C-alpha positions as CSV (number, residue, x, y, z in Angstrom):
1,A,142.3,61.5,123.6
2,L,139.4,63.8,123.1
3,G,138.4,64.1,126.8
4,E,134.9,62.8,126.1
5,V,134.6,60.3,129.0
6,T,134.3,61.6,132.5
7,A,134.4,59.6,135.7
8,G,130.6,59.8,135.9
9,D,130.3,58.0,132.6
10,V,132.3,55.0,133.7
11,L,129.5,53.2,135.4
12,R,127.1,53.7,132.5
13,I,129.7,52.5,130.0
14,V,130.6,49.4,132.1
15,A,126.9,48.5,132.5
16,K,126.4,48.7,128.8
17,E,129.5,46.7,128.0
18,I,128.5,44.0,130.5
19,A,125.0,43.7,128.9
20,V,126.4,43.4,125.4
21,A,129.1,41.0,126.5
22,L,126.6,38.8,128.3
23,L,124.3,38.6,125.3
24,L,127.2,37.7,123.0
25,A,128.7,35.3,125.5
26,L,125.4,33.4,126.2
27,A,124.8,33.0,122.5
28,M,128.3,31.7,121.9
29,G,128.3,29.6,125.0
30,G,125.0,28.0,124.0
31,M,126.5,27.1,120.6
32,A,129.7,25.9,122.1
33,F,127.7,23.7,124.6
34,G,125.9,22.1,121.7
35,F,129.0,21.5,119.7
36,A,131.0,20.1,122.7
37,L,128.1,17.9,123.6
38,A,127.9,16.5,120.1
39,L,131.7,16.1,119.7
40,T,132.2,14.3,123.1
41,S,129.4,11.7,122.7
42,L,127.1,13.6,125.1
43,N,129.7,14.2,127.9
44,L,127.8,16.8,129.9
45,R,130.7,17.8,132.1
46,V,133.0,18.6,129.2
47,A,130.2,20.5,127.4
48,L,129.5,22.6,130.6
49,A,133.2,23.2,131.1
50,V,133.7,24.5,127.5
51,A,130.5,26.6,127.6
52,T,131.3,28.1,131.0
53,A,134.8,28.9,130.1
54,L,133.8,30.5,126.8
55,V,131.2,32.7,128.5
56,T,133.7,33.8,131.2
57,V,136.4,34.5,128.6
58,V,134.1,36.6,126.4
59,V,132.8,38.7,129.2
60,T,136.3,39.2,130.6
61,A,137.8,40.1,127.2
62,D,135.0,42.6,126.6
63,L,135.5,44.2,130.0
64,V,139.3,44.3,129.5
65,G,138.8,45.9,126.0
66,A,136.5,48.6,127.6
67,M,138.3,49.2,130.9
68,L,141.9,49.6,129.8
69,P,141.2,52.7,127.6
70,L,138.8,54.0,130.2
71,A,141.4,53.6,133.0
72,A,144.0,55.3,130.8
73,S,141.7,58.2,130.2
74,L,140.8,58.6,133.8
75,V,144.4,58.9,134.9
76,G,145.2,61.4,132.2
77,A,147.0,59.0,129.8
78,D,146.2,58.7,126.1
79,P,143.5,55.9,125.7
80,A,144.9,55.3,122.2
81,A,148.0,54.0,123.9
82,M,146.0,51.0,125.0
83,S,146.5,49.5,121.6
84,A,144.6,46.5,120.2
85,P,147.7,44.2,120.5
86,L,148.0,45.0,124.3
87,I,144.2,44.4,124.9
88,T,144.3,41.2,122.8
89,T,147.3,39.9,124.7
90,V,145.8,40.6,128.1
91,A,142.5,39.0,127.1
92,D,144.2,36.0,125.5
93,V,146.5,35.2,128.4
94,S,143.7,35.7,131.0
95,G,141.4,33.6,128.8
96,V,143.7,30.6,128.6
97,F,144.2,30.8,132.4
98,M,140.5,30.9,133.0
99,Y,139.8,28.1,130.6
100,F,142.2,25.8,132.4
101,V,140.9,26.7,135.8
102,I,137.3,26.2,134.8
103,A,138.1,22.9,133.0
104,Q,139.9,21.7,136.1
105,L,136.9,22.6,138.3
106,F,134.4,20.8,136.1
107,L,136.5,17.8,135.2
108,R,138.2,17.0,138.5
109,G,137.7,13.4,139.6
């Protein structure tokens, strides 16, 4: 809305978002791995599926939250139009999809 972000800033912003998202995701994934391992009587495949899915979802949600307003700004739309409910819905729906795909890959036969 204020015209503060230029096309040249996008790469820098995305790199920063990825770095922060990876730190957060790896910390959360590590904790989820430990909890899943404990709760499933040391089932490594389930724990890896849960941790991998969580890391993937956190990084994706962070990027969605950063990229939708940036994309709106770059095409001349109001970034504020990318409201929190829209970003949350996109992140949640894609997160559930990713969780099931990753679980299927890890837990298949």
